[in-house]
C-alpha positions in Angstrom: 3.5 8.2 -2.6 1.1 10.5 -0.8 -1.7 8.8 1.1 -4.3 10.7 -1.1 -2.7 9.5 -4.3 -2.4 6.0 -3.0 -6.2 5.9 -2.0 -7.2 7.2 -5.4 -5.0 4.6 -7.2 -6.5 1.8 -5.0 -10.1 3.2 -5.8 -9.3 3.1 -9.5 -7.9 -0.3 -9.5 -10.8 -1.6 -7.4 -13.3 0.0 -9.7 -11.6 -1.7 -12.7 -11.5 -5.1 -11.0 -15.2 -4.7 -10.2 -16.0 -4.1 -13.9 -13.5 -6.6 -15.4 -14.5 -9.6 -13.4 -18.1 -10.0 -14.6 -16.8 -9.2 -18.2 -14.3 -12.1 -18.1 -17.1 -14.4 -17.0 -19.3 -13.2 -19.9 -16.5 -13.6 -22.4 -16.1 -17.2 -21.4 -19.8 -17.9 -21.8 -20.3 -16.3 -25.3 -17.7 -17.5 -27.9 -19.7 -16.2 -30.9 -18.5 -13.4 -33.1 -20.5 -10.2 -32.8 -18.0 -7.7 -34.3 -18.7 -5.6 -37.4 -18.7 -7.4 -40.7 -18.6 -10.8 -39.1 -15.2 -10.1 -37.7 -13.7 -10.7 -34.3 -15.4 -9.3 -31.1 -12.3 -7.2 -30.4 -11.8 -3.8 -32.2 -8.9 -1.4 -31.5 -8.5 2.2 -32.7 -8.2 5.8 -31.9 -10.5 8.5 -30.6 -10.2 12.3 -30.5 -12.0 14.9 -28.3 -12.0 15.9 -24.7 -10.5 12.4 -24.2 -8.1 11.3 -26.9 -6.1 8.1 -27.2 -6.2 4.4 -28.0 -9.6 2.8 -27.9 -10.6 -0.8 -27.6 -14.0 -2.5 -27.7 -15.1 -6.0 -27.0 -18.5 -7.3 -27.9 -19.9 -9.5 -25.3 -23.1 -10.3 -27.1 -25.4 -8.8 -29.8 -26.3 -5.9 -27.6 -23.6 -5.7 -24.9 -20.0 -4.6 -25.0 -17.2 -3.2 -22.9 -14.8 -0.6 -24.1 -11.7 1.0 -22.7 -9.5 4.1 -23.4 -5.9 4.7 -22.6 -5.2 8.3 -23.5 -5.1 11.9 -22.4 -7.4 14.8 -21.7 -7.2 18.1 -23.7 -5.5 19.5 -20.5 -2.6 17.0 -21.1 -3.6 14.7 -18.2 -3.1 11.0 -18.7 -6.2 8.8 -18.2 -7.8 5.4 -18.2 -11.5 4.7 -18.9 -13.5 1.6 -18.8 -17.2 1.3 -19.7 -19.9 -1.3 -19.9 -22.3 -0.6 -22.9 -25.9 -1.5 -23.9 -26.8 -1.1 -27.6 -30.2 -0.6 -29.2 -30.2 -1.4 -33.0 -33.9 -0.2 -33.5 -33.6 3.5 -32.7 -32.5 4.6 -36.2 -33.8 3.2 -39.5 -31.0 3.0 -42.1 -30.3 0.7 -45.1 -30.5 -2.9 -43.8 -27.0 -3.9 -44.8 -25.6 -1.1 -42.4 -26.2 -0.7 -38.7 -26.4 2.4 -36.5 -26.9 1.3 -32.9 -27.6 3.9 -30.2 -25.8 3.0 -26.9 -25.8 3.8 -23.2 -23.1 3.0 -20.8 -21.6 3.5 -17.4 -18.0 3.2 -16.3 -15.0 4.4 -14.4 -12.3 7.0 -15.1 -8.9 7.5 -13.5 -6.6 10.5 -14.3 -3.0 11.1 -13.5 -2.8 14.9 -12.8 -3.6 15.4 -9.2 -5.0 11.9 -9.4 -8.7 11.7 -9.8 -11.1 8.9 -9.8 -14.8 8.9 -10.8 -17.6 7.3 -12.6 -19.0 8.4 -16.0 -22.1 7.9 -18.2 -21.9 7.7 -21.9 -24.4 8.0 -24.8 -23.4 7.4 -28.3 -23.9 6.2 -31.9 -21.8 3.5 -33.4 -21.8 3.2 -37.3 -21.2 -0.3 -38.5 -20.8 -0.4 -42.3 -21.9 -3.6 -44.0 -19.1 -6.2 -44.7 -16.5 -3.9 -43.1 -14.1 -4.7 -40.2 -14.3 -1.0 -39.1 -16.7 1.0 -37.0 -17.1 4.7 -36.4 -18.5 6.1 -33.1 -19.5 9.4 -31.6 -20.1 9.6 -27.9 -20.5 12.0 -24.9 -21.4 12.0 -21.4 -21.0 13.4 -17.8 -18.3 12.5 -15.3 -18.8 12.5 -11.6 -15.3 12.9 -10.0 -15.4 11.2 -6.5 -11.8 11.6 -5.3 -9.8 13.5 -4.2 -12.8 15.9 -4.1 -16.3 15.7 -5.6 -16.6 17.7 -8.9 -18.1 17.3 -12.4 -16.7 17.0 -15.8 -17.9 16.2 -19.4 -16.3 14.0 -22.1 -17.0 13.8 -25.8 -15.2 11.9 -28.5 -15.3 10.8 -32.2 -13.3 7.7 -33.1 -12.9 4.6 -35.2 -11.8 1.0 -34.6 -10.6 -1.9 -36.7 -12.0 -5.4 -35.8 -9.6 -8.3 -36.4 -10.8 -11.2 -38.4 
């Protein structure tokens, strides 16, 4: 393996560990269910857009969650993303039985083609229908590629997830 590829892989794994460690601590401290429709905290699904693939979200609390993506870019590049999200349920007024939180997040992204590692920001909307184990989301945000050379990118996606009961 080339030295550059190895250093990018190590950077991506280190970034994921730095995000996952506090998440695991939070998961152990908050056993309540915060998922849509009173379901599980874990939802899995699919998203399409600049980044398409399998999406998962885990609610850590009423306003905090982590999400991951295992998928590919429109260019055919395989990628992994991991984000920490903060939700605000008061931005949009919709019928009380439904929820439409606005969210902000930050995370890491690793791609396979000429391996890249970077950080990304995300803003989105998450529609949570009443008494349903599904959610629908729309999100977008900038990516700052840090390795192997600094550059910028942009991600946008539409997706849905099912929350286990």
